[in-house]
N, C-alpha and C positions, 0 to 999 in steps of 0.2 A: 742240570752242569753247568757251568761255565763253560765254554771256546777257549782258547790259549788267546786268541784276542783282545776277551775280556780281561782273562786274566792279567791281561799284560798292561790292559787300559787299568785294570783297579790299581796295580802295585804303581802306574803312575801315578794315579792320581795318589793314592797313599803316602808316596813322597811329596806330593806339594800342601798337602792337606799336616803331613807332619811336621812343615816348614812355615805354613802359613794357613793354619784353621780358620773354620769356617763358623763362629760359633751363635749363627742365625738358631738355633734349634735349644727349646728351652734346657730336655731332658741334658744337653751336651754343657750347657750354662752349670746346671744342677750340680752334674760329677762332677768336672772341673773345679766346681768352688769349693763341695767338701774336700776332693782331694788336697786341694792348695789351703785347705785351712788347714786340715791334719798334717802337711808340711810344717805348718808358719806357724804349731802351736807349739812351744817347748814339751808337754806333754801333755800325754794324750786325757780327754774330758775321762773317760771312763774308768781310767787309772788312779786319775785327782779321786775320783769321786768313792771312790773303794778306800783309798789307801787315808781318805780324812776322814774315814765312818771310823775302819778300822783302828786306827789311832787314837781316837776325839776317846771310843769303848774304854779301853786300856787308860786311857789317862784319868778315865774319872771310874773306875775299881774303886770304893770306897773312897774317894778324894772328893774334894770342892772341883764342879764342873769345870771344864777345863775344855778350851779348843785347841786342836792337834793341829802342830804348823803341816804345810802341805809341800810333801814331801817332790823333789822334783826327778824325774826320768825322763830317758829319750826315748821316742818315738820309733817305730819305724819304720824310716820311711820309704820302703817301699810299698807301702798301706795308699799313703800319698800317691805317690808316683802311681801302681795301677792302677786307681780311679784315675789320675789325669789321661795315663794311656784308654782306658776304655774310654771316656767321653772322647776322646777324638775319634777314635776308632768307631763308633757308635753315631760320630760325626761322618766320620767317611761312607760306612756303612748305607744312612741315612741318604745321603747325598748321592751315593752310585745307583739306587732305588728309586732315587727319585728321576735320575737322568734316564735312567730303564724304561720307566712306565712311560715320560717323554716321549722316548725313541720310538714303543711301540704307539704309542697315540698318534704319532705323525706317519708311521707308516700304516695305521691306519686311515687316515687323513686321508692320505697319496692314495692308497688303495680304491678309495671312496669316490676321488675325484677320477681317477683313471674310470669308472663305471658312470659317471655323471659323464666326462669329455666325450667316449662312448655313442652315450647317449645323445648328446647332444649331436653331433654328427647326422644321426642318426635321425633328429627333429630335420635340421638345416634338407638333410633328401628330401624328406616330404613334406617341407613347408616353405621354401627357400625364400627370401626376400626379394631375387630378382625370379620368382616364376611366375609362375601362370595366375593367382592369386590378391597377391598382394599388391603388386601397382591397379591390378583393380581395383582394391579395396580401399587404395589411397587415391586414384584420379576417377574413377568411372561417378558420373551419377546414375543415381538407379531411376531419376525420370526417364532415361533413355535405355535401346536394349542392347540385351549383353547375351554373350554366346555361353554356352554352360560351361562349355573346357576353362571359361575365368575360374571358377568353381571347383578344378581339380582338387587342388592341393588341401584346400581348406574344409574338404567330403573328406579327404584320406586322412586328413590331422581328426576331423572330427571322430570316423569312424575307427581307427585305427589304436589314438592314444587316452582311451579309457580305460585303464587297465593296466597292475602291476607292473607288467613288464614295460611300460611305458612312465615310470614311476622314477622319480628322481630323488637319490637320496638323499641331499642336503635338504631339507626342510626350508628353507626359504625357493629353492627353485621350485621343488616342486608345487609350492603353494601359489607361484605365479601363475606354472604348467597349470595348473587348475584354473585358473581365474580363466586365460585364457581361452581354453577351452570350454568353457560355461557361455562365456560371451560367443565362442566360434560358433557353439550350437546351434545358441538363442537366434545369433543372425541368420544363419541357413535356413534354418524350421522357418523362421519370419517371411524372410525371401520366398521359400517354397509355396509358404500359403497366401503371397502376394505377389505369385508372378504367372503369366500365361505365355502358352506356345505360339506361335508363332507359324500360321500355315502349317502345323505337325513337322518342323523341324530343330532343330536344337537352338535355335534362337530364341529369347524369351524376352517380356516387357514384363514390367510392373502395372501397365496402364492397361484398364480392361479394355475390352472391344468395344465396351457400346462408350467409351468417355478416348478412344483414340481417336488423334485429329482436332478434336473442341480445343479452343483458344482456353477455358478454365474445365479446372476439372474438380469435382464436385472436393467438399472438404475432409470427406473421408479418405479419396484419393493423397490427396496433397498430406495430409497426416500420416500415413501408412509408405508416403516417399521419405516424408522427413526423418521419422524413425527408423527406415531403410539406413539411410546417408547417412545417419549418427552411429548408428550399431555398426555398420562397415569402416567407417574412419576409428573406431575405439576399438576394433578387431585389429587394425593397420596399426595404434597407436601402441597397444600392450604386448604387439606382435613383435615392434622394436624392440621396445624397452625389456623386453623377456628377454631378445639376440646380447642385449647390451650388458643385463645385468650376467647371464649367465659368460659371457666374453671377459669378465671383468673378475667375477669368482674365480673360475676355473685358469684363466691366463689361458684361453684359447679362441 
């Protein structure tokens, strides 16, 4: 059932539509046109046809064929007025239902945005732009050593953000989150495969012990460093573009 506010809104819109009807709906046009035709016609088409048949038969019983004169009769104007009123009411109800559908869709969209906004705040807590990892991805040359604390944020993201609880409801945002996660996972895996601890501590280097301190590195070492730096830059750029996209779409 409609609430009091909805009934008031319906009455208000009914008044507006009676004064300023909107004939964008085809069915409304057809019904209103039929009603107007009935009002504009001096004799109902059905009555004209029946009178014509009856009088023609009577006049030609045993006589030469003669066409009957068409009889004039008044049409009940309520029929035409009723059809026009029906058209206006149909238009009103149609517009009202369309608006309610739009309102429901808008409310659902707002709820989805609230869920995605809360998830985005969680993302910024786990993988912030001013944390340990993003500046490392942006600035550090992996030809030098690094501390494992620099990987705190990206490791948390890779470990925790591959489940449905961390999926965005917006398809575009979720697609970009998934792409960022795949690139970060690839980078951390490749970095782990090409890193060596220094003296058993928390400092690591991507230069093998046998090559450390040399003027020139073997080709496979140079290739690995190039790939590591490229993947780090790619992760940084994807992270920043994802943050900007979310802020633009969710206005947060």
